[in-house]
N, C-alpha and C positions, 0 to 999 in steps of 0.2 A: 503494499500499499504505499503510494507516493503523494498523494494529495494533502497538502499541509493543512487544509481548512477541515478537512475530513478527520485528520489524526486530531486536530484541536476539538472537534465536536465530540470525538469518542472520549477524550481525556476529561472534557467538561461534563459529559454525560454520567462518568464516574462520579464527579465532585457533586453532581445535583442528584443522582439517584441514590447512591451509596453512602453518600457523606465522606468520601474519600478526600484526603487532602491534596491540593492542587499540585503540590511538587511531587508527591508519589504517584498521582495519576498520570502526570506529564512523563515521569521516569518509566513506568510501565509501559505507557503507548510508544513512547521512543524505542523501547526494546524490540518491539514488533514491526519496527518500519526502518526503511533505509532512507535518509533524508540528506540534503545538502546541509552545509552550515547554515546557508541564507535561510533555507526553508525551516531548519530547527529553531532560529532565531524567531521566525514570523510565528511558528506554532507557540512558542514560549509567550511571545508578547500577547497573542490572542487568547491563551488560556488564563495567563496571570491577569491581563487587564480586564477580560470579561467578568473574572471573579471579584477583583477590586470594585469594578464600576457597576455592580449588580444593581445596586438600589437606583442609581441615576437611569440604568438602561430599563430597568422595571417601570420607572416614572414616565419615561418616553413611551412605553408600550401602553401604559394605563391611559395616556392622554390621546393617542392615536387610534387604539383598537377599540372595537365596541366591546370586547371581552378584557377584563383586567388580565395583566401578566400572570397573576396567581390562578387564573381559571383557564389558562392556555394548555394544550397538552404539553407535559414537562419537556420532551424532545423539541418540540416546536418552539417552546421558549428559548431553549438553549441555542437553537439556529438563529431565532432573532437575535439573541444577545450577540452572536457572532458578526451578524451584519450591521447592527446598529454601533458595536464597538468600533468597527472599521471606519463607519461614516462619521462617528462623532469625534474618535480620538486619533485616528491613524491619517496624517496628511499625506503619506507618500504612497497610498493606494487610491487610485482613481474611483470616485463614486460608481461608476458604471460597472467597473470590475467586482467592487463589493457587493453590489446588488445581484449581479448575474451569477456570481460564485455562490451567494447565499440562496438565490432560487435553485440552483442546481442541487445544493446540499438539502434543501426541501424535498425535491424531486426524489434523491438517491436514498433517503432515510425514512419512507413511508408517508411523506406529506405531498405526493404529487398533487392531489386534489385541493391543496390549500396553496399551492405554488403561487397563483395569481394574488392570494391575500398577501403572502410574504412580499411579493414583488410590488403590489400596491402601496402596503404600509411603509417600505423603505424609500419609494418614489416620492410619497407624502411628506416623508422627513426631510429628504433632499429639498424639496419645493420650500418647505417651512424656513430651512436654514438658509436658503439663497434669498429670502426676503426678510432675513433677521427676525424670524419668529419661532427659534428654536424654542422648544417647550421648557427646557432647562433653565433659560434665562428669562423669559418673558413672563413666568408664572409670578403672581402675587403670594409669597410664602407667607404663613401665619407667624413665622418667628424666626429669628436669626439662626437659632438651633435647627429649625427645618431646612431654612435654606442651605445652611452649610452641609447638612446631613445628606440632603438630595443632591445638590450640585456636586459635592465633592465624594458622595457616596460612603458614608459612614453611618453608624447606628447612632441615634439621637443620644444615648446616655454618655457615649464617648465624647461627643461634641460638647455636651454640657459640662463634662468634668473638665475638658482642655479650656473652655471659656471661664470656668472659676479659676483655674490657675494662670491663664495667660492674657485672657480678654479675647475680644471677638477678632481683631485684626491678626494677631499672632496665631490664634487657633486656624484661621484660613491659611495662613503661610504654613502651619504644620501638616494641614490636609495635604495642601498642594505638593509638600516634600514627599509625604508617605505615599503619594500615587506616582512619584517618578520611578524609573526602573533604578534598583541599586547598583553602586558602584562597587568595585571589588578592591580590597586592600590587602597588601601582603606585609608579613612581618619577618623581616630579614633574620636569618639565624647567624648571629655574630661568630659562632663557633666554626662555622664552614665556609663564610663568605663575608663580603662586606656591602655595604648599600651601594658604594661607588661602583663596585664589580657587577652587580646585578642591574643597575642602571645602565652600564656600558653594554652588557649582554642583551638586554631587552631594546636598546636603541638600535643595536645591529640588526635585529629583525622589525625595525620600523614599527615598536610598540611604544606608545608614549607612556612616561609616569611622572608623578610628582611627589615631592617629598611633603610631609605633614609636619608643621611646627611643633617642637616640644617632644616629638616622639621619633627618638633616634633610629628606630628599626623600621618604621612605617613607609611603605609607598602605596600611593593610590594608582591603580590602572586606569588610564583615560581612554575611553572608546573599546571597541570589541577586540577580543584577543584569540578567539577560537577555544579548542579544549585546553583546559587548565594543566592537564598533565603533559602535554606538548610544548609548554613553554620553558624557557631556558633556565636550567637549575631545579626543577622540579624533583627529578629522580636522584639528584645528587643531595638533597636535603638544605639547600641554600636558603629557602624561604618555606612558608606556610601561609594559607590564606586566613587572615583574622582582621576584622573591623578595628579601626583605630580606637574606638572607645573600649573595646575589650582589652586592647593592649595597654589602655590606661590603668586598667584594674590591678593588673601585675606590677607595674611600676609604683602603684599606691602600696601594694604589699610589700615590695623592696626585698626580695628574699636574698640572704648572703650566702657565699659559698660555705660549705660544711654543716649547714644548719639542718634541722629536722623541720619539714613543712608537711601539712597535711591539706590536700585539696579535697573538701569534703563531698562535693558533687562535681565530679571532674570531667566525665565524658561529655562531649567528644575529644577533649584533651587541649584545647588552644592554650588555656592558661597554665595548665600543668607544664607543657613543654617550654612555654615561656619562661616559667620559673627556673626550669633546668638550664634554660640559656643564660639566665641573669645571675644563677649560682655557679656558672662555668661548669655544669653538670657533676659537681660535687655536692657531698652530703646526701640527704635521702628525701624523696617526696614520696608519699603516700597518696596514691590517686584512688580515691573511692567513689563508687557508683554502684546503685542496685541493679543496673541493667547490664548483664554480661555482654549482649550485642553491641551496646555502645562502648564498653570498655575495650572491645575488640577494635573498635575503630581508633580509640586512642593507642592501643598497643601499635597499631600500624603506623600512625603518625610519629610517634616516638621512635619507631624502628628506622622511617624514612629520614628522619632528622639526625638519627644515631645518637640517641640518649641513653645513658646507663643508670643514671640515678633515680629513675621512676620505679616505684613498686607497685603493682595493681592490687587493689583491695575491694573485693565485691561485697555488697551488703549495703544496708540503709545505714546512714550516717548517724541515725538515732541511736543505735545499737552497737556502738563500739567501745565497751569499757577498757579495753587494752590501751586505747589513745589517751586516757585521762592523765593530764599534766605533762604530756609527752613533747609537744610541738614548740618550736620556737615562734612559728608563725602558722596561722590557718587562714585558707581561703575558704570562703563559703559563697560560691557563685550560685544562689539558690534558684532552684526551679520557679519559674514565674510565667505570668501572661504572655509575655514577649511583647507587650504593647509599645516598647521603643522599636522594635523591628517590623513594623506593620508593612514597610516598602518590600521586605524580603519574604513575608509570610501572606500570601496574597488574601488567604482565606481567615487569617486570625481575627479581623475585625468582625467577623460574623460569628464566630465559634464562641467568644466571650460573653458572659453576662455579670453584671455586678454580683450576683450570688456566688459564681465560681470563683470571682476575684477574692471575695470573703474567704472562701474555702482556702484558696493560695495562700493567703495572709496567715491563716491559722498555721499551715504546714511550715511556712517560712519562719515564724515565730518559735516552732518547736525545733526546726533545725538549728536556728541560732542559738537558742538556749543551750543545745546539746553540744554543739561545736564548740562552744566556748570553753566547756570542760576539757577540752583536749590542750587547750594553750597553757604553757607553764606560766608561773609568777613573772610578771614583767614582759610577758609576750604579746604578741599582736594578733588580731584578727580583723581581716577585710571582710565586709558584707557587701555583696554586689548584685545587682539583678540587671536585666535587659529590658526593664518595664519602666514607664514614667508614671505609674499609678500610686499616690501617696499610701494607700492602704498596705500596699507592697513593700513600700520604703521607709519614708519617715516615720510611719507610725508603728512599724516593725521595730525600728531602732529605738524609738523614744519608749515603748514598752518594755524592751530588753533593758534599757539603762535604768529606768524606774524600778525593775526588779532586781538589778545587780550593781550595787552601789560601788564594788570594787573595779568597776569599769568606767572609762570615760572616753570620748571622741577625741583622737589625736589629729588634729588638722593636718592637711599636707604640707609638707616643708620643701617638695619638689616644684619645679616649674610646670605648670599644666597648661594645656590649650583651653581649659574650662575653668572658670574662677569659681572657687569654693564658695559655699553659702556661709552666712555668719555662723551657723552651728558648727560647721567643719565638714559637711560632707559634699560630696560632688554629684551635680545632677546635669547630665549631657542632655540638651534639647536638640534634636537633629536640624531644625530649621535654623537654629542659631549657630551650631557648631560643625554643621555638614559631616556628621557621622550618627551612627546608631543611638537611638535614645538609651540611655544607661543611667543607674544610680549606684554610687559605691562611697563607702565610709570605712575609715581605719578605726579600731577600736583598741585600747590598750588596757591591760589587766594591771592592776596594782602589784 
C-alpha cells in the first residue's frame, strides 16, 4: 500500500475507533507500508495534525453539514477530518488536490454513495474561505475560553487553566506553540565527542544546527533530517535525542564523579545517561522503573553511549527499602500528564481530565515522599515533571515541604536559560523559552 492519505486514514481509524495513541497507530501503519521520506512526512503531518485540530475541524463540520460531526459515520468523519485539515492548515497542498483525494478516499472506504456530500462540503468550505467567511474566524464565540478552545483546538478546562496562570494573550501564544510541529534537540556526549565536532559532521551533510544558550551539550536541529539513526555519530554514541528542558533537569541535579545517584523513575533513560556523562561515568547510578520493557530501552541507550556506571533496578520506587539513606543525590522525574509536551503528543490534550490530573498528583506526592528517604543527610533531591499544571508541580512540592521540616528548596546557583521563581523552582513555559514545558526544583535535606 503506497497511498499516503489512505495510510493516514488507517492510522486515524485506529485512534478514533480503538482509542490507540496516535504515535503507536502511526508506527504500526508504517510497518505495513513502503513510503518515501516525503510521503512519510505527509502521513505524519496528516495524522498528528488531524488529531491536534480535531475540535476545530468538528466545529467546521457542525457549521456546514446538516448532521453534526458526532452524528456522522465514524469513518466518514475521519475522512472529512483529513480533507478539512489539508484545506485549513496545509498551504502547500492545492485545494483541488485536497478535495479530489478526499473524495477518492470516501469511494475507496465504503462511502461511494456519500462522495458527492464529501465533495460538496469541502467545496462549500473553499468558497467560504475565499470570501473571508471561514466559520472558525467569523463566529461570535460565547467567551474567550470558547474562542481559544475552538480556534486552537483545546478542551475548555485546559484553556481556563492557562488563562488563570498567564492571561488571555499569552494563553493564545501557548496554544499556537503547542500546535507547531516539534523540533529535535540533541544532547552531545562529551565522553565521546564535542559539540564542535558534531556541528562539523552535520554541516558536511548540509544539516543545519544551532546551539542553545546556557546548555553546553545542547544542539537544535533546524529543518528535516531524515531517519535519526542515519545521522552522523548516532551509532558511535556521540549524541542522543533529548529536549533542552530535560537537559536542564540533570544540570540542576549536578551529579559529581564518584557519587551514588538514584534515578527513581528512569526509563527511557535520557536523564540517567546524562547523569553518567556529567559524572564522567564514574560512581554508581541506580536506574529504577517498574516497567521492564521501558528499562530495556534504557539499557540499549546506555550501551550505545557506552556507559558503565548505570545499574538497572526493576520495580516500584515506593518499595525499595534497600535504598534508604544511600544516595548523595536522587532524581525523581515523576510520571505526569505531559501537559508541557502537547506538541509532541498529539492526542494528550484529549486524553486528560481534571480528575485524572488529581490522581497523578496523588501518585507524585507518594513518590516524592518515598524517594526523599533515599537521600543521605546533606544530600539533594531534584523533583521534575514535563507538565505545567500546578497540581502536579507547585502543590506537590509545597505539600511535601509542609510535612518534612528537614527539607528546603535550594535555589539554582548555575546559569540557566530560564529565570527561577522567587520560591526557587524553575518553570519552563514553551512559548517563552522555545523548549518543552517543564517544572523542576532542587530540594536539600538537613
